N, C-alpha and C positions, 0 to 999 in steps of 0.2 A: 673355717671348715661350717659347709652346709648341715642343718642340725635335719633329725631322719619324724617324720610325724605320726610313727606310734611309739607307742614304749615295749610294746614286746615283740618279735617276730613268730608268728602263728601262723599264716599262711599269706601268699606272695601278693592272697586278693587285698590284703592289707596296705602294700607299699604301692606308692604314686609311682610314676616315672620320673621323681626329682628321688625320689626316697633311692632308688635303685641305680642313677646313675651318684647319686651322694657316697652309696656302697662301693660301687666300680673304681672312683676318685682317690678315694681313703686307701682300700687293696692297694690300687697301681704303689701308692706310696709304701704301703705293708710289704708288698713281694721287694721291693726294690732293697727292704732291710735286710730282709730275713735269707740272702742273695750275700750282704756283707760274709767278712770272719766274725766278726761277731754281731749272732743275732736279734739279742733279746734288746728289748729298752724298757724302761722301768714307767711306763705311762699308766699299768696298773698296780700301783705297789699294792695298796689298800685295797685293795678289792677283794672278795673270797666265791669263788663259781663250786657250784654241784653242779657237776655232772651224774643224771640219773640215768639212767638205760636201762629198762626192763626188758627190752630186746637186746640181743646177740649182735654186736656190730665189731667190725675191723677200723673203717677207711676215717666213717665217721669220727666214733671215739675217738681214734689217737690225733685225728687232724683237729677237734678241740681241744683234745689237752694241750697238740702244740703249742695252737694257735695262744691258750691262754699261759701256756708256759711264755713264750716270745713273748706277750705282753707284763710278765712278772706276776702275773693277778697270784693269792694260795687257791690250791683245787681240792673240792672232795670228789673222790670219785664214789662210787655208789651204786653196788649191782644189785635186783633184784634176785639170784637168785641163792644169793647167802646173807638174805635180808631179815629184817621181820616182818615182810611179805607175806615172803613163805607161811606168817604163823596169823595171816588173816588180815593183820594192819591195812588200814584204807589210804588212797595214794594220797587225798590230802592231809590227814596226821602221819603218813610220810614226810610229808613235804614240811609241815610244820616244826615237826622235830625238828629239821634240816635247821629250820632256817629259823629258831630257837635259839641258834646256834652260831646266826649272827651273818650269815651268809647272802651277799650281794642279789646276787643270780643264778637264776635255772639254766639247764641244759636236759630236757628231754628226749627222750625215745621212749616212745610205748605201742605195747599193738593195737589198745583201741583209736576207731580213731575219733577226735574231736579231746580225746585226754592233758595236749596241751592250752588249748582252748578252756579248759574246764579248770584245772590248775592255776589258770593267770585270772578267772574268775573268784576262784577262793582262799586265793590266797596272796598277801602284799606284797608280792616281789615281782623283779621281770626275767619273764621265763622267754624263753628260745628255742623253737621246735627241731626238733633234728630228726623225723620222722614219726608218726602218729598213723600207727596199721598200715591202709592201701588209701590215709586219705592225701596227706600231704607233706613231703619236706623240700623246703624251704630253700637252706643252703645250698642244698644239693642244686637245684636249678639254679641259682645265681652266680654259684662256679661252673654249670653247663656254659652260659648264657654270655661271663666274663670268657671263657673258654674260646667259644666262635667268636666275639670280638674280638678279640687278639688276633684271632686267625686271618679275621673279615675285614675289621674295620669299625666296621657296623654292623647292626640286625636289621634293619631299613629294607623291607622287603628282599630278605633273604630268604630262599626256602629247605625249611627243616623240615626232614621225617622222623617220628619216632615208630620204630619199628621194633613189636613183641607182645609180651604180656600185659596190655596196658589196661586191662579189667583189674588188677590185681599189684597193678603200680605206682608208688605215692610220686617217685619221680616224674611218671608221666604227666600226672594232674599238673605237679604245679611247673613244672617246662614248660606246659600248651599255656599257664596263665601267665610264665615271666616273658614269653616269648609274641604272645602277642602282647604284651604292654611295650614289649619294644621296638613294635610293626614289622616281624616274621610275619610269614607266610606259615602255617604247620598244618602237616598231613601227617596222620596214624596210620598205621600199617601193620598188622596180623592176624590169622583165622581168624573167622566171624565171632565163635566164640571169645575170643581173648580180648572183644573190646568193645566198649558198654553201647546198648543200642539206642542210646543219646546221644552219645558223644558226639556227632554235629550240633548240636544247639548249642556247645562253646566256640564255634567261629574256624572249627578244625576240619578239610578233606578226609578221607575215608579212603584208602583202598588194600585189596585183599593181592594184589600180586608185584612183589620186592619189588622185581626188574625193572615195571614199570614207575612206582616208586622212586626210583633211585635214580630213575633217568630225570624223572622232573626237579627231583631235589640239588640244594647249593653241601646240605648238613645233613647226615644222617648220626639218629641218636639209638645204638642198638641196647635193648630192654633184654635181660637175660628173664627164663623160665620160673614163675617164684612158686614151687613144684608145695612149698610149707603152709600154702595157703592157699591152696584151689587142692575144694572139700569134691569136690566129682574131674574127671578123665574131660579137658576142653579139648582132646585132641586126641589120635590112634596112638601114635607111637613117638618118643625124641627124635628118631630116628628118620619118621616122613616130615614133623617138626622140621629139622634140620636140612630134607630133603627141600621145602618150599618157602622157607627163611630164615635159612643161614645167608651168613656173607660169606663167602670164601672169596679167595683171587679170579678164579673164573670169573664171579658175578660180575668183580672188580676193575677186571681186562675188557669185560663184554660193552660198556659205559665208553663212552666218547669222552668223555669231559676226567675231572677231578673231581675227588668229592671228598669230603672232611667227614671222617668217622671218632664217633664221640661210644665213649662206653660207661656207665657213674659204678661197674664194679657191684658183687663179685661175677668176675667173669669166669663163664663158664665155656673154656675154649671148646672149638670142637662143635658147639651147640647153636648160638647163635651168629660166633664169629668167629675162624679161626686165627690159628696163630698169628700166620702170617701176615693175617689183614690187620690185625690186635699191633704189632711190630711193626708197621709198614709208616713210612714217613709222612700219610694222609692219618693217621693215627696222630691223635691229641689226649692218649685215655693218660698218660701220664702227667702230661700239663694239665689236667685240670683234680690229679692228687695235688701238686705243686700248688697251683692258683687254690684251691679248697684252702689251705692254711688261712692264705694272705686275705680271705673274702670272709672266713667264723673271724680274723682278727681287729676285718673293719667292724663286722655285724656286733661284736662285744665291743666295741671301740667305741661306737655310735650308740648304743642303747646303756654301753655305763657311763657317759658322760651327762644323759638324761636322769639317771641315779641320783648325783649329785643337784639337780635342784630341784629331788620332787619334794 
């Protein structure tokens, strides 16, 4: 088994192409295991993992927990809403208190960009970034790329468009980094107000016409509108957004080809994507959820292997 070049998973930018391929190959093995009648392996029986979630989460939190349980790790679940954070305790103090209980690895989601890097720099443990504000969501990008590769065989020269709220999406940024590393061509599409001004410097194309973007692409990753992160109104109404950027059956049928549809969840059905499209054969949304467990098992397993040699 190849080794990773990193001690933590904080950003896709920290990984090289070999790291990503190692994660994918390891995930292949774990995907086969989790589809067996007995889905658990004793690989991490002596490892304790703390899940620190300072933001609400359903899919990511459950996916990490299931991945950890499938690997037989001991788990500590932490929720900021019912902790001493409410009393003014700092992030580092919270983490060090948990680490003093002999925790080996921390999975953290936090509303502030850079929080995972800060924790990694100020504590002596392995940190996995499960999303830090509007910055990055590396495990989501890895499972998205893995799912695309599974459907198309390779990402080399594949055309992928990311549609929606690019400005506030950590999924968009991590996906751009990962897709570019794996040789895909990337375009972003959305209202002018929701696309960062200098996004082209990341080597991506920009399009404001959904139909043109879909005619160009092989894969479309539909992002939700993150109203909870928006401090001003970026478009007139939801209805206006749906009219211009909502993906429905009529739009799909107007294309002269088949495209693959992804969505990181949670889906706002009838806004960025209709139920008809989300549940169609073109969609690999449920594959993303299944692959998320295998990818996270692979990441935890590979990083835990480095702990033993520290």
